[in-house]
Kinemage of the C-alpha trace (Angstrom):
@kinemage 1
@onewidth
@group {chain A} dominant
@subgroup {mainchain}
@vectorlist {calphas} color= white
{ca unk a 1} P 154.242 -8.050 81.876
{ca unk a 2} L 152.842 -11.278 82.432
{ca unk a 3} L 152.726 -12.324 86.445
{ca unk a 4} L 150.399 -9.495 87.151
{ca unk a 5} L 149.114 -10.778 90.477
{ca unk a 6} L 152.773 -11.635 91.504
{ca unk a 7} L 153.888 -8.361 90.691
{ca unk a 8} L 150.766 -7.011 92.947
{ca unk a 9} L 151.817 -9.252 95.886
{ca unk a 10} L 155.029 -7.490 96.010
{ca unk a 11} L 153.995 -4.186 95.806
{ca unk a 12} L 151.619 -4.859 98.629
{ca unk a 13} L 154.162 -6.808 100.770
{ca unk a 14} L 156.692 -4.193 100.117
{ca unk a 15} L 154.916 -1.301 101.047
{ca unk a 16} L 152.999 -3.224 103.860
{ca unk a 17} L 156.735 -3.800 105.125
{ca unk a 18} L 157.542 -0.396 105.158
{ca unk a 19} L 154.479 0.939 106.918
{ca unk a 20} L 155.086 -1.452 109.577
{ca unk a 21} L 158.875 0.572 109.953
{ca unk a 22} L 156.660 3.741 110.447
{ca unk a 23} L 154.404 2.597 112.635
{ca unk a 24} L 157.675 1.337 114.910
{ca unk a 25} L 159.109 4.671 115.107
{ca unk a 26} L 156.094 6.744 115.224
{ca unk a 27} L 156.411 7.728 119.176
{ca unk a 28} L 160.252 7.646 118.391
{ca unk a 29} L 161.591 11.043 118.704
{ca unk a 30} L 162.712 11.839 115.098
{ca unk a 31} L 166.080 13.099 113.623
{ca unk a 32} L 164.498 15.563 110.669
{ca unk a 33} L 167.100 17.007 108.361
{ca unk a 34} L 165.585 19.886 105.939
{ca unk a 35} L 166.261 19.064 101.899
{ca unk a 36} L 165.529 21.573 99.323
{ca unk a 37} L 162.442 23.581 101.186
{ca unk a 38} L 161.346 23.953 104.399
{ca unk a 39} L 158.296 20.929 103.607
{ca unk a 40} L 160.930 18.869 101.913
{ca unk a 41} L 162.395 17.201 105.061
{ca unk a 42} L 163.488 13.342 105.527
{ca unk a 43} L 163.321 11.662 109.265
{ca unk a 44} L 165.474 8.374 109.865
{ca unk a 45} L 162.503 6.755 109.392
{ca unk a 46} L 161.684 7.074 106.367
{ca unk a 47} L 165.190 5.758 104.864
{ca unk a 48} L 164.945 2.700 107.248
{ca unk a 49} L 160.992 2.116 105.908
{ca unk a 50} L 162.431 2.564 102.241
{ca unk a 51} L 165.351 0.542 102.929
{ca unk a 52} L 162.716 -2.593 103.637
{ca unk a 53} L 160.484 -1.505 100.959
{ca unk a 54} L 163.639 -2.017 98.438
{ca unk a 55} L 164.679 -5.048 100.294
{ca unk a 56} L 161.102 -7.005 99.354
{ca unk a 57} L 161.080 -5.904 95.432
{ca unk a 58} L 164.553 -6.807 94.744
{ca unk a 59} L 163.804 -10.474 96.830
{ca unk a 60} L 161.072 -10.735 94.231
{ca unk a 61} L 163.686 -11.100 91.194
{ca unk a 62} L 161.587 -9.085 88.811
{ca unk a 63} L 163.791 -7.658 86.064
{ca unk a 64} L 163.153 -3.783 87.285
{ca unk a 65} L 165.182 -0.861 87.706
{ca unk a 66} L 163.822 0.738 91.654
{ca unk a 67} L 163.535 4.587 91.459
{ca unk a 68} L 162.825 5.789 95.387
{ca unk a 69} L 162.765 8.903 96.752
{ca unk a 70} L 166.278 8.867 99.128
{ca unk a 71} L 168.348 6.276 97.247
{ca unk a 72} L 167.344 7.184 93.811
{ca unk a 73} L 168.210 4.503 90.968
{ca unk a 74} L 169.400 1.246 91.933
{ca unk a 75} L 169.398 -0.629 88.234
{ca unk a 76} L 169.054 0.754 84.481
{ca unk a 77} L 167.088 3.911 84.411
{ca unk a 78} L 166.044 2.716 80.764
{ca unk a 79} L 164.415 -0.281 82.256
{ca unk a 80} L 161.274 -1.385 80.402
{ca unk a 81} L 159.807 -2.201 84.160
{ca unk a 82} L 160.761 0.494 86.752
{ca unk a 83} L 159.688 -0.005 90.727
{ca unk a 84} L 158.464 3.242 91.884
{ca unk a 85} L 158.537 3.816 95.637
{ca unk a 86} L 158.197 6.602 98.234
{ca unk a 87} L 158.527 5.097 102.162
{ca unk a 88} L 156.817 7.840 103.668
{ca unk a 89} L 154.671 10.235 101.639
{ca unk a 90} L 153.174 12.801 104.430
{ca unk a 91} L 156.653 13.169 105.949
{ca unk a 92} L 155.588 16.698 107.609
{ca unk a 93} L 152.195 15.142 108.850
{ca unk a 94} L 153.934 12.270 110.122
{ca unk a 95} L 156.588 14.301 112.353
{ca unk a 96} L 153.740 16.116 113.518
{ca unk a 97} L 151.663 13.761 114.210
{ca unk a 98} L 149.250 13.940 111.936
{ca unk a 99} L 148.075 10.780 111.050
{ca unk a 100} L 147.703 11.122 106.987
{ca unk a 101} L 150.795 9.513 105.123
{ca unk a 102} L 151.166 6.607 103.986
{ca unk a 103} L 153.572 4.645 101.960
{ca unk a 104} L 153.167 4.277 97.756
{ca unk a 105} L 155.024 1.253 95.856
{ca unk a 106} L 154.077 0.991 91.906
{ca unk a 107} L 155.699 -0.502 88.811
{ca unk a 108} L 155.777 0.935 86.034
{ca unk a 109} L 155.671 -0.566 82.270
{ca unk a 110} L 157.069 1.787 79.503
{ca unk a 111} L 155.832 4.480 82.140
{ca unk a 112} L 152.510 3.187 82.745
{ca unk a 113} L 151.412 2.353 86.191
{ca unk a 114} L 150.377 -0.794 86.055
{ca unk a 115} L 150.495 -2.226 89.578
{ca unk a 116} L 150.131 0.251 92.692
{ca unk a 117} L 150.150 -0.480 96.530
{ca unk a 118} L 149.371 2.691 98.872
{ca unk a 119} L 149.431 1.820 102.360
{ca unk a 120} L 148.174 3.835 105.486
{ca unk a 121} L 149.530 2.450 108.694
{ca unk a 122} L 147.195 4.900 111.037
{ca unk a 123} L 144.310 3.554 110.280
{ca unk a 124} L 145.836 0.732 108.634
{ca unk a 125} L 144.210 0.600 105.080
{ca unk a 126} L 145.792 -0.899 102.250
{ca unk a 127} L 144.263 0.217 98.949
{ca unk a 128} L 145.829 -1.575 96.196
{ca unk a 129} L 144.830 -2.467 91.999
{ca unk a 130} L 146.566 -3.942 88.941
{ca unk a 131} L 146.054 -3.537 85.273
{ca unk a 132} L 142.639 -6.518 84.485
{ca unk a 133} L 142.430 -7.096 88.627
{ca unk a 134} L 140.919 -3.826 89.468
{ca unk a 135} L 141.117 -1.845 92.718
{ca unk a 136} L 140.771 -2.572 95.984
{ca unk a 137} L 140.882 -1.598 99.725
{ca unk a 138} L 141.844 -4.107 102.308
{ca unk a 139} L 139.535 -6.991 100.810
{ca unk a 140} L 136.599 -5.074 99.345
{ca unk a 141} L 136.365 -3.807 95.551
{ca unk a 142} L 136.082 -0.339 95.422
{ca unk a 143} L 135.132 2.466 92.571
{ca unk a 144} L 135.150 6.192 92.301
{ca unk a 145} L 131.595 7.731 93.235
{ca unk a 146} L 130.674 10.128 90.413
{ca unk a 147} L 129.550 13.712 90.870
{ca unk a 148} L 129.493 16.731 88.720
{ca unk a 149} L 132.137 19.286 90.071
{ca unk a 150} L 129.384 21.593 92.077
{ca unk a 151} L 129.311 18.188 93.977
{ca unk a 152} L 132.642 16.967 94.417
{ca unk a 153} L 135.660 17.271 96.883
{ca unk a 154} L 138.405 17.335 95.499
{ca unk a 155} L 142.459 17.636 96.643
{ca unk a 156} L 145.501 19.306 94.872
{ca unk a 157} L 149.061 18.521 95.352
{ca unk a 158} L 151.384 21.010 93.997
{ca unk a 159} L 155.188 22.184 94.888
{ca unk a 160} L 157.460 24.866 94.578
{ca unk a 161} L 160.329 23.488 92.603
{ca unk a 162} L 161.004 23.963 89.466
{ca unk a 163} L 158.302 26.578 88.811
{ca unk a 164} L 159.010 29.921 87.627
{ca unk a 165} L 156.986 32.736 89.707
{ca unk a 166} L 154.323 32.950 86.759
{ca unk a 167} L 153.510 29.349 87.111
{ca unk a 168} L 153.613 29.253 90.894
{ca unk a 169} L 150.772 32.044 90.488
{ca unk a 170} L 148.877 30.043 88.178
{ca unk a 171} L 148.910 27.009 90.276
{ca unk a 172} L 147.417 29.396 93.517
{ca unk a 173} L 144.606 30.970 90.872
{ca unk a 174} L 143.751 27.474 89.567
{ca unk a 175} L 143.552 25.910 93.295
{ca unk a 176} L 140.696 29.175 94.103
{ca unk a 177} L 139.293 28.869 90.964
{ca unk a 178} L 138.509 24.567 91.536
{ca unk a 179} L 137.666 25.390 95.234
{ca unk a 180} L 135.006 27.564 94.116
{ca unk a 181} L 133.697 25.856 91.315
{ca unk a 182} L 133.243 22.538 93.882
{ca unk a 183} L 132.916 21.507 97.591
{ca unk a 184} L 136.280 22.406 98.354
{ca unk a 185} L 139.911 21.920 97.303
{ca unk a 186} L 142.041 20.151 100.016
{ca unk a 187} L 145.635 20.270 100.527
{ca unk a 188} L 146.024 17.094 102.520
{ca unk a 189} L 150.260 16.512 102.404
{ca unk a 190} L 150.201 13.405 101.161
{ca unk a 191} L 149.174 12.958 97.098
{ca unk a 192} L 149.345 9.489 97.639
{ca unk a 193} L 146.402 9.337 100.083
{ca unk a 194} L 144.701 11.701 98.038
{ca unk a 195} L 144.760 9.643 95.072
{ca unk a 196} L 143.601 6.501 97.166
{ca unk a 197} L 140.416 8.221 98.643
{ca unk a 198} L 139.608 9.417 95.095
{ca unk a 199} L 139.322 5.651 94.096
{ca unk a 200} L 136.844 4.737 96.728
{ca unk a 201} L 134.845 7.538 96.132
{ca unk a 202} L 136.252 9.905 99.299
{ca unk a 203} L 137.327 12.683 97.351
{ca unk a 204} L 135.826 13.102 94.040
{ca unk a 205} L 138.745 14.924 91.616
{ca unk a 206} L 142.615 15.289 92.637
{ca unk a 207} L 145.079 17.309 90.354
{ca unk a 208} L 148.910 18.305 90.775
{ca unk a 209} L 151.681 19.485 89.208
{ca unk a 210} L 155.131 18.665 89.639
{ca unk a 211} L 154.568 15.886 91.392
{ca unk a 212} L 157.423 13.377 91.947
{ca unk a 213} L 156.526 10.791 90.379
{ca unk a 214} L 156.898 8.430 93.085
{ca unk a 215} L 154.061 10.148 95.834
{ca unk a 216} L 151.798 9.259 92.484
{ca unk a 217} L 152.640 6.174 90.159
{ca unk a 218} L 150.842 3.895 92.452
{ca unk a 219} L 148.107 6.238 93.479
{ca unk a 220} L 147.680 6.721 89.443
{ca unk a 221} L 147.348 3.197 89.130
{ca unk a 222} L 144.725 2.296 91.849
{ca unk a 223} L 142.394 5.633 91.098
{ca unk a 224} L 142.259 4.640 86.835
{ca unk a 225} L 141.550 1.254 88.365
{ca unk a 226} L 138.832 1.848 89.856
{ca unk a 227} L 136.998 4.344 87.553
{ca unk a 228} L 138.793 7.580 87.148
{ca unk a 229} L 139.510 9.539 84.358
{ca unk a 230} L 143.197 9.985 84.209
{ca unk a 231} L 145.266 12.405 82.523
{ca unk a 232} L 149.013 12.611 83.288
{ca unk a 233} L 152.409 13.491 81.746
{ca unk a 234} L 156.106 13.686 82.403
{ca unk a 235} L 157.171 17.623 82.474
{ca unk a 236} L 160.918 16.403 81.180
{ca unk a 237} L 162.852 13.267 79.668
{ca unk a 238} L 163.971 12.748 83.281
{ca unk a 239} L 160.412 10.959 84.005
{ca unk a 240} L 160.258 12.334 87.471
{ca unk a 241} L 158.217 14.993 87.781
{ca unk a 242} L 154.164 14.638 86.790
{ca unk a 243} L 151.606 16.858 86.080
{ca unk a 244} L 147.923 15.179 86.379
{ca unk a 245} L 144.129 15.210 86.666
{ca unk a 246} L 141.851 12.530 88.255
{ca unk a 247} L 138.122 13.260 87.811
{ca unk a 248} L 134.690 11.132 87.779
{ca unk a 249} L 133.195 10.804 84.079
{ca unk a 250} L 130.984 13.810 85.239
{ca unk a 251} L 133.198 16.733 86.551
{ca unk a 252} L 136.472 15.819 84.247
{ca unk a 253} L 135.896 17.767 81.387
{ca unk a 254} L 134.601 20.687 83.827
{ca unk a 255} L 137.970 20.190 85.901
{ca unk a 256} L 140.430 19.787 83.127
{ca unk a 257} L 138.580 23.089 80.750
{ca unk a 258} L 139.360 25.276 84.548
{ca unk a 259} L 142.910 23.580 83.921
{ca unk a 260} L 143.595 24.837 80.600
{ca unk a 261} L 142.649 27.996 81.143
{ca unk a 262} L 145.674 28.425 83.450
{ca unk a 263} L 148.054 26.049 82.046
{ca unk a 264} L 147.133 25.670 78.590
{ca unk a 265} L 145.835 22.020 77.760
{ca unk a 266} L 148.762 20.280 78.427
{ca unk a 267} L 147.643 16.881 79.846
{ca unk a 268} L 146.370 14.923 76.596
{ca unk a 269} L 147.603 11.332 78.491
{ca unk a 270} L 145.190 8.602 79.912
{ca unk a 271} L 146.225 6.376 82.055
{ca unk a 272} L 143.796 3.399 82.933
{ca unk a 273} L 145.066 0.063 84.384
{ca unk a 274} L 141.661 -1.810 84.634
């Protein structure tokens, strides 16, 4: 990817444009549709915001396919470059007026997130990173805060889709184990913001199983650029479900050991866009 700065500017424009749509509709009455589970829902604001984000990345002219949560693929799914868009990560929070939700826009090159923007309309915080550029919140460079696991606050994001009963039980056992070994493990409802908070040191670790790629691609780019140790893998050839763990240099070995105990050392990849 030659023009990294232009790609990053495009991601930022797309994320903030979608965020403005969410803000404009935040106090309106929502039309909520349930999809595949009680917490897998979509609202009209989500679709409107996604349309704005897609229009922005299409206008960039970059030869990339687009994968977004509601529209699916636009373009060739096998393209070397893929825009990955979640216009509303944290929909349940949004419809409940819990102000912890975000827009996530990433560009992946051969399945590596090389550009990412996560925008939180409330409180108007923009996190972004590009390979070779670094990680930023608004106008300030950010980096992870290194902590051993016992002094770390972490967040988890795991879903019930595609998981067997045994796997689901292991996920909750791992959640308890991480919670007991640290200062706490949260489930916030927005994986994208978890990873953005990791990048600026509010959180010291994140992990997830079976997360949709549009929930985490931008956050993985940002946290990796901020100095996190990032391990991730796609679950299938469809390249839409991601398992990952993100830690600091001082806690990543212990966090990974706990994950290995319950899931057999599956996460061997490394992502770092800085």
